[in-house]
N, CA, C and O atoms as a GROMACS GRO file, in nm:
protein
  336
    1MET      N    1   3.425   1.106  -3.709
    1MET     CA    2   3.361   1.053  -3.590
    1MET      C    3   3.306   0.914  -3.621
    1MET      O    4   3.236   0.895  -3.720
    2ASN      N    5   3.340   0.819  -3.536
    2ASN     CA    6   3.296   0.681  -3.555
    2ASN      C    7   3.165   0.658  -3.482
    2ASN      O    8   3.160   0.663  -3.359
    3LEU      N    9   3.058   0.633  -3.558
    3LEU     CA   10   2.927   0.612  -3.497
    3LEU      C   11   2.886   0.465  -3.495
    3LEU      O   12   2.769   0.433  -3.478
    4THR      N   13   2.984   0.376  -3.512
    4THR     CA   14   2.958   0.234  -3.510
    4THR      C   15   2.913   0.194  -3.371
    4THR      O   16   2.979   0.226  -3.272
    5PRO      N   17   2.801   0.123  -3.361
    5PRO     CA   18   2.755   0.079  -3.229
    5PRO      C   19   2.860  -0.009  -3.161
    5PRO      O   20   2.928  -0.088  -3.227
    6LYS      N   21   2.874   0.006  -3.033
    6LYS     CA   22   2.969  -0.072  -2.955
    6LYS      C   23   2.904  -0.202  -2.908
    6LYS      O   24   2.783  -0.208  -2.886
    7THR      N   25   2.987  -0.304  -2.894
    7THR     CA   26   2.937  -0.430  -2.838
    7THR      C   27   2.921  -0.410  -2.687
    7THR      O   28   2.973  -0.314  -2.630
    8GLU      N   29   2.849  -0.501  -2.624
    8GLU     CA   30   2.831  -0.491  -2.478
    8GLU      C   31   2.966  -0.504  -2.407
    8GLU      O   32   2.989  -0.437  -2.307
    9GLU      N   33   3.053  -0.588  -2.458
    9GLU     CA   34   3.186  -0.604  -2.398
    9GLU      C   35   3.266  -0.473  -2.407
    9GLU      O   36   3.334  -0.435  -2.312
   10GLU      N   37   3.259  -0.406  -2.520
   10GLU     CA   38   3.328  -0.277  -2.536
   10GLU      C   39   3.272  -0.173  -2.439
   10GLU      O   40   3.348  -0.099  -2.377
   11LEU      N   41   3.140  -0.168  -2.426
   11LEU     CA   42   3.078  -0.073  -2.335
   11LEU      C   43   3.118  -0.101  -2.190
   11LEU      O   44   3.145  -0.007  -2.115
   12LYS      N   45   3.121  -0.227  -2.151
   12LYS     CA   46   3.161  -0.263  -2.015
   12LYS      C   47   3.308  -0.228  -1.991
   12LYS      O   48   3.344  -0.182  -1.882
   13THR      N   49   3.391  -0.248  -2.091
   13THR     CA   50   3.533  -0.216  -2.079
   13THR      C   51   3.554  -0.066  -2.063
   13THR      O   52   3.633  -0.023  -1.979
   14ILE      N   53   3.484   0.012  -2.142
   14ILE     CA   54   3.492   0.158  -2.132
   14ILE      C   55   3.443   0.204  -1.995
   14ILE      O   56   3.506   0.288  -1.931
   15PHE      N   57   3.331   0.149  -1.951
   15PHE     CA   58   3.276   0.185  -1.820
   15PHE      C   59   3.373   0.146  -1.708
   15PHE      O   60   3.395   0.224  -1.615
   16THR      N   61   3.430   0.028  -1.716
   16THR     CA   62   3.526  -0.017  -1.615
   16THR      C   63   3.647   0.076  -1.609
   16THR      O   64   3.692   0.112  -1.501
   17ALA      N   65   3.698   0.114  -1.724
   17ALA     CA   66   3.814   0.205  -1.728
   17ALA      C   67   3.779   0.337  -1.661
   17ALA      O   68   3.861   0.393  -1.588
   18SER      N   69   3.659   0.386  -1.684
   18SER     CA   70   3.620   0.513  -1.622
   18SER      C   71   3.602   0.496  -1.471
   18SER      O   72   3.630   0.588  -1.394
   19CYS      N   73   3.556   0.380  -1.427
   19CYS     CA   74   3.542   0.352  -1.284
   19CYS      C   75   3.679   0.347  -1.217
   19CYS      O   76   3.698   0.402  -1.108
   20VAL      N   77   3.773   0.281  -1.281
   20VAL     CA   78   3.909   0.270  -1.226
   20VAL      C   79   3.970   0.409  -1.214
   20VAL      O   80   4.025   0.444  -1.109
   21GLU      N   81   3.960   0.488  -1.319
   21GLU     CA   82   4.017   0.622  -1.318
   21GLU      C   83   3.951   0.711  -1.213
   21GLU      O   84   4.020   0.784  -1.141
   22SER      N   85   3.821   0.706  -1.204
   22SER     CA   86   3.748   0.789  -1.108
   22SER      C   87   3.782   0.750  -0.964
   22SER      O   88   3.802   0.837  -0.879
   23ALA      N   89   3.788   0.621  -0.937
   23ALA     CA   90   3.823   0.574  -0.802
   23ALA      C   91   3.967   0.612  -0.767
   23ALA      O   92   3.995   0.653  -0.654
   24ALA      N   93   4.056   0.599  -0.862
   24ALA     CA   94   4.197   0.636  -0.839
   24ALA      C   95   4.209   0.784  -0.808
   24ALA      O   96   4.280   0.823  -0.715
   25ASN      N   97   4.140   0.866  -0.884
   25ASN     CA   98   4.143   1.011  -0.860
   25ASN      C   99   4.087   1.045  -0.722
   25ASN      O  100   4.138   1.134  -0.654
   26ALA      N  101   3.981   0.974  -0.681
   26ALA     CA  102   3.917   1.002  -0.553
   26ALA      C  103   4.008   0.974  -0.434
   26ALA      O  104   3.999   1.042  -0.332
   27VAL      N  105   4.095   0.874  -0.446
   27VAL     CA  106   4.183   0.840  -0.333
   27VAL      C  107   4.326   0.887  -0.354
   27VAL      O  108   4.410   0.872  -0.265
   28GLY      N  109   4.355   0.944  -0.471
   28GLY     CA  110   4.487   1.000  -0.496
   28GLY      C  111   4.595   0.898  -0.529
   28GLY      O  112   4.711   0.915  -0.490
   29CYS      N  113   4.558   0.794  -0.600
   29CYS     CA  114   4.658   0.697  -0.645
   29CYS      C  115   4.653   0.687  -0.797
   29CYS      O  116   4.567   0.747  -0.862
   30SER      N  117   4.746   0.612  -0.853
   30SER     CA  118   4.747   0.596  -0.998
   30SER      C  119   4.637   0.498  -1.041
   30SER      O  120   4.592   0.415  -0.963
   31SER      N  121   4.596   0.510  -1.166
   31SER     CA  122   4.497   0.417  -1.221
   31SER      C  123   4.551   0.274  -1.220
   31SER      O  124   4.476   0.179  -1.200
   32LYS      N  125   4.682   0.260  -1.242
   32LYS     CA  126   4.744   0.128  -1.241
   32LYS      C  127   4.730   0.062  -1.104
   32LYS      O  128   4.693  -0.056  -1.095
   33VAL      N  129   4.759   0.136  -0.998
   33VAL     CA  130   4.746   0.082  -0.862
   33VAL      C  131   4.600   0.047  -0.833
   33VAL      O  132   4.572  -0.059  -0.777
   34MET      N  133   4.507   0.134  -0.870
   34MET     CA  134   4.365   0.108  -0.846
   34MET      C  135   4.320  -0.017  -0.922
   34MET      O  136   4.248  -0.100  -0.867
   35TYR      N  137   4.361  -0.029  -1.046
   35TYR     CA  138   4.326  -0.147  -1.126
   35TYR      C  139   4.379  -0.274  -1.059
   35TYR      O  140   4.308  -0.374  -1.050
   36GLN      N  141   4.502  -0.270  -1.012
   36GLN     CA  142   4.562  -0.386  -0.946
   36GLN      C  143   4.485  -0.423  -0.819
   36GLN      O  144   4.462  -0.541  -0.792
   37ARG      N  145   4.445  -0.322  -0.742
   37ARG     CA  146   4.367  -0.349  -0.621
   37ARG      C  147   4.233  -0.414  -0.656
   37ARG      O  148   4.192  -0.512  -0.594
   38MET      N  149   4.166  -0.359  -0.756
   38MET     CA  150   4.037  -0.414  -0.796
   38MET      C  151   4.050  -0.556  -0.849
   38MET      O  152   3.969  -0.643  -0.817
   39GLN      N  153   4.153  -0.580  -0.928
   39GLN     CA  154   4.176  -0.714  -0.983
   39GLN      C  155   4.208  -0.814  -0.873
   39GLN      O  156   4.160  -0.927  -0.876
   40ARG      N  157   4.287  -0.773  -0.776
   40ARG     CA  158   4.331  -0.862  -0.668
   40ARG      C  159   4.212  -0.921  -0.594
   40ARG      O  160   4.217  -1.038  -0.554
   41VAL      N  161   4.106  -0.843  -0.574
   41VAL     CA  162   3.990  -0.893  -0.499
   41VAL      C  163   3.877  -0.940  -0.589
   41VAL      O  164   3.775  -0.988  -0.540
   42GLY      N  165   3.894  -0.927  -0.720
   42GLY     CA  166   3.792  -0.972  -0.814
   42GLY      C  167   3.678  -0.874  -0.835
   42GLY      O  168   3.572  -0.912  -0.885
   43LEU      N  169   3.699  -0.748  -0.798
   43LEU     CA  170   3.592  -0.648  -0.804
   43LEU      C  171   3.545  -0.620  -0.947
   43LEU      O  172   3.426  -0.594  -0.969
   44ILE      N  173   3.634  -0.624  -1.041
   44ILE     CA  174   3.595  -0.590  -1.179
   44ILE      C  175   3.500  -0.694  -1.235
   44ILE      O  176   3.392  -0.659  -1.283
   45GLU      N  177   3.538  -0.820  -1.228
   45GLU     CA  178   3.453  -0.925  -1.285
   45GLU      C  179   3.329  -0.952  -1.202
   45GLU      O  180   3.219  -0.968  -1.256
   46LYS      N  181   3.348  -0.956  -1.070
   46LYS     CA  182   3.238  -0.999  -0.983
   46LYS      C  183   3.146  -0.886  -0.939
   46LYS      O  184   3.042  -0.911  -0.877
   47TYR      N  185   3.182  -0.762  -0.971
   47TYR     CA  186   3.096  -0.652  -0.930
   47TYR      C  187   3.069  -0.555  -1.044
   47TYR      O  188   2.954  -0.535  -1.083
   48ILE      N  189   3.173  -0.494  -1.098
   48ILE     CA  190   3.151  -0.392  -1.202
   48ILE      C  191   3.089  -0.454  -1.326
   48ILE      O  192   2.989  -0.404  -1.378
   49TRP      N  193   3.146  -0.564  -1.375
   49TRP     CA  194   3.090  -0.628  -1.494
   49TRP      C  195   2.956  -0.694  -1.463
   49TRP      O  196   2.861  -0.684  -1.542
   50LYS      N  197   2.948  -0.761  -1.350
   50LYS     CA  198   2.825  -0.834  -1.314
   50LYS      C  199   2.706  -0.740  -1.299
   50LYS      O  200   2.594  -0.772  -1.340
   51TYR      N  201   2.730  -0.623  -1.240
   51TYR     CA  202   2.621  -0.529  -1.214
   51TYR      C  203   2.627  -0.406  -1.304
   51TYR      O  204   2.574  -0.301  -1.270
   52TYR      N  205   2.691  -0.421  -1.418
   52TYR     CA  206   2.703  -0.312  -1.514
   52TYR      C  207   2.568  -0.250  -1.547
   52TYR      O  208   2.555  -0.127  -1.547
   53ASP      N  209   2.467  -0.333  -1.574
   53ASP     CA  210   2.335  -0.281  -1.615
   53ASP      C  211   2.278  -0.183  -1.513
   53ASP      O  212   2.211  -0.087  -1.551
   54THR      N  213   2.302  -0.206  -1.386
   54THR     CA  214   2.254  -0.115  -1.281
   54THR      C  215   2.351   0.000  -1.259
   54THR      O  216   2.310   0.116  -1.252
   55LEU      N  217   2.480  -0.033  -1.247
   55LEU     CA  218   2.579   0.069  -1.213
   55LEU      C  219   2.588   0.182  -1.317
   55LEU      O  220   2.600   0.298  -1.280
   56HIS      N  221   2.580   0.146  -1.445
   56HIS     CA  222   2.601   0.251  -1.546
   56HIS      C  223   2.484   0.349  -1.554
   56HIS      O  224   2.492   0.449  -1.626
   57THR      N  225   2.377   0.322  -1.483
   57THR     CA  226   2.264   0.416  -1.482
   57THR      C  227   2.274   0.515  -1.367
   57THR      O  228   2.193   0.608  -1.358
   58GLN      N  229   2.372   0.496  -1.278
   58GLN     CA  230   2.387   0.581  -1.160
   58GLN      C  231   2.483   0.697  -1.189
   58GLN      O  232   2.553   0.697  -1.290
   59SER      N  233   2.485   0.795  -1.100
   59SER     CA  234   2.576   0.909  -1.117
   59SER      C  235   2.719   0.864  -1.096
   59SER      O  236   2.745   0.766  -1.026
   60ARG      N  237   2.811   0.937  -1.155
   60ARG     CA  238   2.954   0.907  -1.140
   60ARG      C  239   2.995   0.911  -0.993
   60ARG      O  240   3.068   0.823  -0.947
   61ASP      N  241   2.948   1.011  -0.920
   61ASP     CA  242   2.983   1.022  -0.777
   61ASP      C  243   2.933   0.900  -0.699
   61ASP      O  244   3.007   0.845  -0.617
   62TYR      N  245   2.810   0.860  -0.724
   62TYR     CA  246   2.755   0.744  -0.654
   62TYR      C  247   2.835   0.619  -0.685
   62TYR      O  248   2.871   0.543  -0.594
   63VAL      N  249   2.863   0.596  -0.812
   63VAL     CA  250   2.936   0.476  -0.853
   63VAL      C  251   3.076   0.476  -0.791
   63VAL      O  252   3.122   0.372  -0.743
   64THR      N  253   3.142   0.590  -0.792
   64THR     CA  254   3.277   0.598  -0.734
   64THR      C  255   3.274   0.565  -0.585
   64THR      O  256   3.355   0.484  -0.539
   65GLU      N  257   3.183   0.626  -0.511
   65GLU     CA  258   3.171   0.597  -0.368
   65GLU      C  259   3.136   0.451  -0.342
   65GLU      O  260   3.192   0.388  -0.253
   66ASP      N  261   3.045   0.398  -0.422
   66ASP     CA  262   3.002   0.259  -0.407
   66ASP      C  263   3.118   0.163  -0.433
   66ASP      O  264   3.137   0.067  -0.358
   67ILE      N  265   3.193   0.188  -0.537
   67ILE     CA  266   3.305   0.102  -0.572
   67ILE      C  267   3.414   0.109  -0.466
   67ILE      O  268   3.470   0.007  -0.428
   68LEU      N  269   3.443   0.229  -0.417
   68LEU     CA  270   3.546   0.242  -0.314
   68LEU      C  271   3.504   0.173  -0.184
   68LEU      O  272   3.587   0.112  -0.117
   69GLU      N  273   3.377   0.182  -0.150
   69GLU     CA  274   3.327   0.113  -0.031
   69GLU      C  275   3.337  -0.039  -0.050
   69GLU      O  276   3.380  -0.110   0.040
   70ALA      N  277   3.295  -0.086  -0.166
   70ALA     CA  278   3.303  -0.230  -0.193
   70ALA      C  279   3.448  -0.276  -0.192
   70ALA      O  280   3.479  -0.382  -0.136
   71LEU      N  281   3.538  -0.200  -0.252
   71LEU     CA  282   3.678  -0.236  -0.255
   71LEU      C  283   3.735  -0.247  -0.114
   71LEU      O  284   3.804  -0.344  -0.081
   72SER      N  285   3.705  -0.150  -0.032
   72SER     CA  286   3.753  -0.151   0.107
   72SER      C  287   3.700  -0.274   0.182
   72SER      O  288   3.774  -0.342   0.252
   73ASN      N  289   3.571  -0.300   0.166
   73ASN     CA  290   3.510  -0.416   0.233
   73ASN      C  291   3.569  -0.548   0.184
   73ASN      O  292   3.596  -0.637   0.264
   74TRP      N  293   3.588  -0.559   0.054
   74TRP     CA  294   3.641  -0.683  -0.002
   74TRP      C  295   3.786  -0.704   0.040
   74TRP      O  296   3.827  -0.816   0.067
   75GLU      N  297   3.864  -0.595   0.045
   75GLU     CA  298   4.002  -0.607   0.090
   75GLU      C  299   4.008  -0.650   0.237
   75GLU      O  300   4.090  -0.733   0.274
   76LYS      N  301   3.920  -0.592   0.320
   76LYS     CA  302   3.916  -0.631   0.460
   76LYS      C  303   3.876  -0.777   0.475
   76LYS      O  304   3.936  -0.850   0.554
   77LYS      N  305   3.777  -0.819   0.400
   77LYS     CA  306   3.730  -0.956   0.406
   77LYS      C  307   3.841  -1.053   0.366
   77LYS      O  308   3.853  -1.161   0.423
   78GLN      N  309   3.920  -1.015   0.268
   78GLN     CA  310   4.028  -1.099   0.220
   78GLN      C  311   4.160  -1.069   0.292
   78GLN      O  312   4.265  -1.125   0.259
   79GLU      N  313   4.153  -0.980   0.391
   79GLU     CA  314   4.269  -0.940   0.470
   79GLU      C  315   4.385  -0.893   0.383
   79GLU      O  316   4.499  -0.934   0.400
   80ILE      N  317   4.351  -0.804   0.290
   80ILE     CA  318   4.450  -0.745   0.200
   80ILE      C  319   4.473  -0.602   0.244
   80ILE      O  320   4.378  -0.526   0.263
   81GLN      N  321   4.598  -0.566   0.260
   81GLN     CA  322   4.635  -0.428   0.296
   81GLN      C  323   4.624  -0.342   0.170
   81GLN      O  324   4.688  -0.372   0.069
   82SER      N  325   4.546  -0.235   0.175
   82SER     CA  326   4.535  -0.146   0.060
   82SER      C  327   4.662  -0.064   0.047
   82SER      O  328   4.730  -0.036   0.145
   83GLU      N  329   4.692  -0.027  -0.078
   83GLU     CA  330   4.811   0.055  -0.105
   83GLU      C  331   4.771   0.174  -0.187
   83GLU      O  332   4.672   0.169  -0.260
   84LYS      N  333   4.846   0.281  -0.176
   84LYS     CA  334   4.818   0.402  -0.256
   84LYS      C  335   4.921   0.419  -0.362
   84LYS      O  336   4.914   0.515  -0.439
   0.00000   0.00000   0.00000
């Protein structure tokens, strides 16, 4: 078992991966498609990473719902058709 402390970047990356997977599972698409959707609107850098300190303290269900709502809003704002 590796007990080496993780850097903040590693922790954010792990958290982001879990957010992508959880959101994908919630809407029934692949993690790859969800990641592409999030990247297309800048959600990972401008939301998940930016607000990591707050988001990672919330429940998985709350974070998943929050991210999906933000993704939907950002896609609408940018007039991007979501895909599954």
